[in-house]
C-alpha positions as CSV (number, residue, x, y, z in Angstrom):
1,M,-55.7,-60.6,61.7
2,D,-55.5,-62.2,58.4
3,E,-52.8,-64.1,59.4
4,I,-54.3,-66.4,62.2
5,K,-57.7,-66.8,59.8
6,K,-55.1,-68.3,57.1
7,I,-53.3,-70.3,60.3
8,I,-56.7,-71.6,61.5
9,E,-58.1,-72.4,57.4
10,A,-54.3,-75.0,56.9
11,L,-54.4,-76.1,60.7
12,G,-58.5,-77.0,60.0
13,K,-57.3,-78.8,56.2
14,T,-55.0,-80.6,58.3
15,F,-56.2,-81.9,61.2
16,E,-59.4,-83.8,58.5
17,T,-56.1,-84.8,56.2
18,F,-54.9,-85.8,59.6
19,K,-57.8,-88.0,60.9
20,G,-58.6,-89.5,57.4
21,E,-55.1,-90.6,56.9
22,N,-55.2,-92.1,60.5
23,D,-58.4,-93.4,60.3
24,V,-57.5,-96.3,57.8
25,R,-53.7,-97.0,60.3
26,L,-56.0,-98.0,62.5
27,K,-58.1,-100.2,60.7
28,E,-55.7,-101.7,59.2
29,I,-54.3,-102.7,62.3
30,E,-57.7,-103.8,63.3
31,T,-57.6,-106.5,59.7
32,K,-54.1,-107.8,59.3
33,G,-52.7,-107.1,62.6
34,H,-50.6,-103.6,62.4
35,A,-50.0,-101.3,59.5
36,D,-48.4,-99.9,56.5
37,P,-44.7,-98.6,57.6
38,L,-44.8,-96.3,54.9
39,L,-48.5,-94.9,56.3
40,A,-46.9,-94.9,60.0
41,E,-44.7,-92.7,58.8
42,K,-47.1,-90.2,56.5
43,V,-49.9,-89.8,59.1
44,E,-46.6,-88.6,61.5
45,K,-45.4,-86.4,59.6
46,I,-49.5,-85.2,59.4
47,S,-49.2,-85.1,62.9
48,T,-46.1,-83.0,63.0
49,D,-47.5,-80.4,60.4
50,M,-50.6,-79.4,62.4
51,H,-48.9,-79.4,66.1
52,E,-46.4,-76.7,63.8
53,I,-49.5,-75.4,62.3
54,S,-51.1,-75.2,66.0
55,A,-47.9,-73.4,67.5
56,M,-47.5,-71.4,64.5
57,K,-51.7,-69.9,65.4
58,R,-50.6,-69.5,69.4
59,Q,-47.3,-67.4,68.4
60,L,-49.0,-64.5,65.8
61,E,-51.8,-64.9,68.4
62,A,-49.1,-64.0,71.4
63,L,-48.4,-61.7,68.9
64,E,-51.0,-59.9,68.7
65,T,-51.8,-59.3,72.8
66,M,-48.4,-57.7,72.9
67,A,-49.1,-54.9,70.5
68,G,-52.7,-54.1,71.6
69,R,-50.5,-53.8,75.2
70,G,-48.2,-51.8,73.4
71,A,-49.1,-48.5,74.2
72,F,-48.6,-46.8,77.6
73,G,-51.2,-44.9,79.4
74,G,-50.2,-41.7,79.3
75,G,-50.7,-38.5,82.3
76,T,-50.4,-35.0,83.8
77,S,-51.2,-35.9,87.7
78,E,-48.0,-35.7,89.6
79,I,-46.6,-39.6,89.6
80,E,-47.8,-39.4,85.8
81,Q,-45.0,-36.9,85.5
82,A,-42.6,-38.3,88.0
83,K,-42.3,-41.4,86.1
84,S,-41.9,-39.4,82.8
85,D,-39.0,-37.0,84.6
86,Y,-37.3,-40.9,85.7
87,K,-37.5,-42.6,82.1
88,A,-35.4,-40.0,81.1
89,G,-33.3,-39.8,84.8
90,F,-32.3,-43.6,83.7
91,E,-31.9,-43.0,80.8
92,K,-29.2,-40.7,80.7
93,W,-27.3,-43.3,84.0
94,F,-27.8,-45.4,81.1
95,K,-25.6,-44.4,78.8
96,K,-23.2,-41.6,80.8
97,G,-23.4,-43.3,84.7
98,G,-23.4,-41.0,86.9
99,D,-23.1,-37.3,86.2
100,G,-24.7,-35.4,90.0
101,T,-27.5,-34.3,88.5
102,A,-27.9,-38.7,87.6
103,T,-26.5,-41.1,90.1
104,A,-27.3,-44.2,91.1
105,A,-28.3,-43.8,94.3
106,A,-30.0,-40.4,93.4
107,L,-33.0,-42.3,91.2
108,N,-33.0,-44.7,93.6
109,D,-34.4,-42.4,96.2
110,F,-37.0,-41.0,93.3
111,A,-37.7,-44.2,92.4
112,V,-39.7,-44.9,95.6
113,K,-41.2,-40.8,95.6
114,A,-42.4,-41.8,91.4
115,G,-44.0,-45.6,93.2
116,L,-41.7,-48.0,90.9
117,S,-39.7,-49.3,93.7
118,T,-40.7,-49.5,97.6
119,L,-36.7,-49.0,99.2
120,S,-34.6,-47.3,98.6
121,D,-30.4,-48.3,97.8
122,P,-27.7,-46.9,99.7
123,D,-25.3,-47.6,98.7
124,G,-25.7,-46.2,95.7
125,G,-25.1,-49.2,93.4
126,S,-28.5,-49.5,91.9
127,I,-31.6,-48.7,90.4
128,T,-35.2,-49.6,89.5
129,A,-35.3,-50.0,86.0
130,P,-38.9,-48.0,85.0
131,P,-42.0,-49.4,84.0
132,E,-41.7,-49.1,80.3
133,I,-38.4,-51.1,80.7
134,E,-40.3,-53.8,83.0
135,S,-43.6,-53.9,81.3
136,T,-41.8,-55.1,78.4
137,I,-40.3,-58.2,80.4
138,D,-42.8,-59.0,82.4
139,R,-45.5,-58.7,79.1
140,V,-42.3,-60.8,77.0
141,V,-41.9,-63.7,80.3
142,G,-45.6,-64.3,80.5
143,T,-46.2,-65.0,76.4
144,M,-43.2,-67.3,76.3
145,S,-43.7,-69.2,79.9
146,A,-46.3,-71.4,79.8
147,M,-46.6,-71.8,83.3
148,R,-46.1,-67.4,84.2
149,R,-49.4,-68.0,81.6
150,I,-51.6,-69.9,83.8
151,C,-50.7,-69.6,86.8
152,T,-51.2,-67.0,90.1
153,V,-49.0,-64.3,90.2
154,M,-48.7,-62.2,92.4
155,P,-46.5,-58.7,93.4
156,I,-44.7,-58.5,96.4
157,G,-43.5,-55.8,98.3
158,S,-40.6,-58.5,100.1
159,D,-38.5,-61.9,100.5
160,T,-41.2,-64.2,101.5
161,Y,-45.3,-64.8,101.0
162,K,-46.9,-67.0,103.3
163,K,-50.4,-68.1,103.2
164,I,-52.7,-70.5,105.9
165,V,-54.2,-73.3,103.6
166,N,-56.9,-75.3,106.2
167,Q,-57.0,-78.3,105.3
168,G,-59.9,-79.3,106.8
169,G,-61.4,-80.8,110.3
170,N,-63.9,-77.0,111.3
171,A,-66.2,-78.0,114.0
172,H,-69.7,-78.6,111.9
173,G,-71.9,-81.0,112.0
174,W,-76.1,-82.2,112.0
175,V,-77.7,-81.6,115.5
176,G,-81.1,-82.0,116.8
177,E,-82.7,-79.8,118.2
178,K,-82.7,-81.2,122.4
179,E,-79.7,-82.6,121.2
180,S,-75.9,-82.7,122.5
181,R,-73.0,-80.9,120.1
182,T,-70.7,-83.6,119.8
183,E,-67.0,-82.5,119.3
184,T,-65.9,-82.7,115.7
185,D,-62.5,-83.1,114.2
186,T,-60.1,-79.9,115.6
187,A,-59.4,-77.7,111.5
188,T,-55.2,-78.5,110.1
189,L,-53.8,-75.2,109.4
190,V,-51.1,-75.5,107.4
191,E,-48.7,-72.4,106.7
192,I,-47.1,-72.7,103.2
193,A,-44.2,-69.8,102.8
194,I,-43.1,-69.6,99.0
195,N,-39.7,-67.5,99.8
196,V,-38.0,-65.7,96.2
197,K,-34.9,-66.0,94.5
198,E,-33.2,-63.9,92.1
199,L,-32.1,-64.0,88.5
200,Y,-29.6,-62.2,86.8
201,S,-28.5,-61.2,83.8
202,M,-26.0,-59.0,82.4
203,P,-26.1,-58.1,78.8
204,A,-22.6,-56.1,77.8
205,T,-22.3,-53.0,75.3
206,T,-19.9,-50.4,74.2
207,Q,-19.6,-46.9,75.2
208,K,-19.9,-45.9,72.2
209,L,-22.9,-47.6,70.4
210,L,-23.9,-46.4,74.1
211,D,-23.5,-42.7,72.5
212,D,-25.2,-43.0,69.2
213,A,-28.6,-41.1,70.1
214,I,-30.6,-43.4,68.1
215,I,-30.6,-47.1,69.8
216,D,-33.5,-47.4,72.1
217,V,-32.3,-47.6,75.5
218,A,-35.2,-49.9,76.9
219,G,-35.8,-52.0,74.4
220,W,-32.4,-53.2,74.2
221,L,-32.7,-53.9,77.3
222,A,-35.2,-55.3,77.1
223,D,-34.8,-57.9,74.3
224,E,-31.4,-58.6,76.1
225,V,-32.8,-60.0,79.4
226,S,-35.7,-61.0,78.6
227,I,-35.1,-63.9,76.3
228,D,-32.7,-64.4,79.1
229,F,-35.9,-64.9,82.1
230,S,-38.7,-66.8,80.2
231,E,-35.7,-69.7,80.1
232,E,-34.9,-69.5,83.5
233,E,-37.8,-69.0,84.8
234,G,-39.5,-71.8,82.1
235,D,-37.0,-74.1,83.1
236,A,-37.2,-73.5,87.2
237,F,-41.2,-73.3,87.3
238,I,-40.6,-77.2,85.9
239,N,-37.9,-78.7,86.5
240,A,-35.8,-76.9,89.6
241,D,-35.4,-78.1,93.2
242,G,-36.5,-75.3,94.7
243,V,-32.7,-74.4,96.3
244,A,-31.2,-71.3,95.2
245,K,-34.1,-71.0,93.0
246,P,-37.8,-71.6,92.3
247,K,-39.2,-75.2,93.9
248,G,-40.9,-76.9,90.2
249,L,-43.6,-79.3,90.0
250,D,-41.1,-82.2,88.8
251,A,-39.5,-81.8,92.9
252,Y,-42.4,-82.6,94.4
253,T,-43.2,-85.8,96.1
254,K,-45.6,-87.9,94.2
255,V,-47.4,-90.9,95.2
256,A,-50.3,-93.3,93.1
257,N,-53.3,-90.7,93.9
258,A,-55.0,-93.4,95.8
259,S,-52.5,-92.7,98.1
260,Y,-52.7,-89.3,98.1
261,A,-51.7,-86.9,101.6
262,W,-51.0,-83.9,101.2
263,G,-47.9,-81.9,100.6
264,K,-47.6,-84.3,98.3
265,M,-48.5,-84.7,94.1
266,G,-51.1,-87.9,93.3
267,Y,-50.1,-89.5,90.3
268,I,-53.2,-91.9,87.7
269,A,-50.2,-94.7,85.8
270,S,-49.6,-94.5,82.2
271,G,-51.5,-97.9,82.3
272,A,-47.3,-99.5,80.2
273,A,-44.2,-99.8,80.0
274,S,-42.8,-96.7,78.9
275,T,-45.9,-95.3,77.4
276,L,-49.3,-94.1,77.0
277,A,-51.5,-96.9,77.4
278,S,-55.1,-95.4,75.9
279,A,-57.8,-92.6,76.3
280,D,-59.0,-93.8,78.9
281,K,-56.1,-93.3,81.3
282,L,-56.9,-89.9,80.4
283,K,-59.1,-90.0,81.2
284,D,-58.8,-91.6,84.6
285,L,-56.4,-88.1,85.7
286,K,-59.2,-85.3,84.3
287,R,-61.9,-87.9,87.0
288,A,-58.6,-88.0,89.4
289,L,-58.9,-84.5,90.5
290,K,-62.2,-83.2,92.2
291,P,-64.1,-81.9,90.9
292,A,-64.6,-78.3,92.5
293,Y,-61.1,-78.1,91.2
294,R,-62.6,-79.0,87.2
295,N,-63.8,-75.6,86.3
296,G,-61.0,-73.8,85.7
297,A,-58.4,-76.8,84.9
298,L,-56.7,-77.5,82.2
299,W,-53.4,-79.7,80.5
300,L,-49.7,-79.3,80.6
301,M,-47.6,-81.0,78.3
302,N,-44.9,-80.5,75.8
303,D,-45.5,-80.9,71.8
304,T,-44.0,-84.3,71.5
305,T,-46.8,-85.8,73.9
306,A,-49.3,-84.3,72.6
307,G,-48.7,-85.7,68.7
308,V,-48.8,-89.0,70.7
309,I,-52.7,-88.7,71.9
310,D,-53.2,-86.7,69.5
311,K,-54.4,-90.2,67.4
312,F,-56.4,-91.9,70.4
313,K,-60.2,-91.4,70.2
314,D,-63.0,-92.7,73.0
315,G,-65.2,-95.2,73.3
316,E,-67.7,-93.9,70.6
317,G,-64.8,-92.9,67.5
318,N,-64.5,-89.5,68.2
319,Y,-60.8,-87.4,68.4
320,I,-60.6,-87.5,72.0
321,W,-57.6,-84.6,70.6
322,K,-58.5,-81.1,68.8
323,P,-56.9,-78.6,67.2
324,G,-58.6,-74.0,68.2
325,L,-60.1,-73.1,64.7
326,L,-60.9,-70.2,65.8
327,E,-59.0,-67.5,66.9
328,N,-57.8,-67.3,70.4
329,A,-59.2,-70.6,70.9
330,P,-56.3,-73.5,72.9
331,D,-55.8,-76.7,71.4
332,T,-58.1,-79.1,73.7
333,L,-58.2,-82.6,75.2
334,L,-61.4,-84.1,76.0
335,G,-63.1,-80.9,76.7
336,K,-60.4,-79.2,78.3
337,A,-57.8,-76.5,76.8
338,I,-53.8,-77.3,76.4
339,E,-50.9,-75.2,77.6
340,Y,-47.8,-76.9,76.1
341,D,-44.3,-76.3,77.7
342,D,-41.1,-77.9,76.4
343,N,-39.9,-78.0,80.1
344,V,-42.0,-80.8,80.8
345,E,-40.7,-84.1,79.9
346,D,-41.1,-86.7,77.0
347,I,-43.4,-89.6,77.6
348,G,-40.9,-92.1,78.7
349,A,-40.0,-94.6,81.2
350,G,-40.7,-93.4,85.6
351,N,-41.3,-89.5,84.0
352,Y,-43.8,-87.4,84.8
353,P,-44.6,-85.6,81.1
354,I,-48.9,-85.0,81.8
355,Y,-50.4,-82.7,84.0
356,F,-54.4,-81.6,85.4
357,G,-54.9,-79.4,87.5
358,N,-56.7,-76.0,88.0
359,F,-52.7,-74.1,88.1
360,K,-54.8,-70.7,89.1
361,R,-55.6,-72.0,92.7
362,A,-52.6,-75.0,92.7
363,Y,-49.3,-73.3,92.0
364,L,-47.8,-69.6,92.9
365,I,-45.5,-66.9,91.2
366,V,-44.1,-64.5,93.0
367,D,-42.4,-60.9,91.6
368,R,-40.0,-59.0,94.0
369,I,-41.5,-55.7,93.2
370,G,-38.6,-54.1,91.1
371,I,-36.4,-55.2,88.2
372,R,-33.0,-54.1,89.3
373,V,-30.2,-52.4,87.3
374,I,-25.6,-52.1,88.3
375,R,-24.6,-51.0,85.2
376,D,-20.5,-51.6,85.8
377,N,-18.1,-49.5,83.1
378,L,-15.0,-50.5,85.4
379,T,-15.2,-54.7,85.4
380,E,-13.9,-55.0,81.1
381,K,-12.2,-52.2,79.5
382,G,-14.8,-50.3,76.7
383,K,-17.4,-52.5,77.1
384,V,-21.0,-50.7,79.6
385,L,-22.2,-54.3,82.1
386,F,-25.3,-53.8,82.4
387,Y,-26.1,-56.9,85.7
388,T,-30.2,-56.6,85.9
389,T,-32.2,-58.7,88.9
390,K,-35.2,-60.0,89.6
391,R,-36.4,-62.5,92.5
392,V,-39.3,-64.4,91.5
393,G,-40.3,-67.4,94.0
394,G,-41.9,-70.1,93.2
395,G,-43.9,-73.3,94.6
396,I,-47.3,-75.0,94.4
397,I,-50.0,-73.9,96.7
398,M,-52.8,-76.5,96.9
399,Y,-51.6,-79.4,96.1
400,E,-55.3,-81.5,96.3
401,A,-55.8,-79.0,92.1
402,I,-53.0,-80.5,90.3
403,K,-52.8,-84.1,89.4
404,T,-50.1,-86.1,87.1
405,M,-49.4,-88.8,84.8
406,K,-46.7,-91.3,85.6
407,I,-45.7,-93.3,83.2
408,A,-44.4,-96.8,84.0
409,T,-41.3,-98.4,83.8
410,T,-41.7,-102.1,83.1
């Protein structure tokens, strides 16, 4: 895509300009003890521009990915025909409501036959959204939510996902041919359960608009709901406390990494009050993760934090933050990819602004199969409400696979 190439060129030029101006700033600090305020302001402006260009690159790449996934598979199999018939019935129900041939109960039973849902709705009050709508919602959420991109996402057919984790201690060891076998530690097995919570959105329209034959039903519902779902999920996977919501990263107990224990998240102290001391602390955070988890590990932070880190150099004078100067190449920090999420805290006293981990192994997102829709044309006269729900859960399943940075308070 020509637009992406132009963005990459602009990003590369801006990065070179940034390095040159920041080198001058660092030289002034080294020789004078301080930098000219106008120069410091200039460096900050270039840094902001650089991160904005990087964000534009990521957005264009995401749009290109979405366009590549836009086509839905065809086919003439019985199941594909069932899905096609179901979609036609859904649109009829969506616009007009139940009329005997497309009631919610009849559509919901047919959804099970079409493989679009695992349960029927005996009350006939809600139905499962057809795959075109559900796929659109999931695709947009996946683009907007960093956690959905970097964590393991698993569809489930029940309200709870359970996993057994072995913390070690299995019977094993070295022994000579005639030596006795001493008893080894007993394996410690821990059950982790992630429950789904209900997320809802309730867009409204008028019956007159629904009567318009040119309306794209699937597109309309997806556009209205996807932004709501994305914003709520993105915040929950970072900040929610686990009560009627997923359990976000910030909700877990954090301890100094030297005192790490299962069920808690280890942290590295920033080394300075209310700020990040140096690149060395980031190296410490990277090394805090066991080598077995580093393959596939990445950084998670917001753009503001990246704007502080981009000025750090290693012991050989190289910048440790680098922009992705190839198509679909991420920005990197100390050789590892960076994912940006504005739900992560800023640098500040007592905050946790940086995570480093193998998120695929550390955090699991579970989606209860089926996005449900209830059509309500009675609550508000002249309006039709579409109460749309999905069930989502999330939580850490491997505590060793993620570490964080804590900003000191004093």
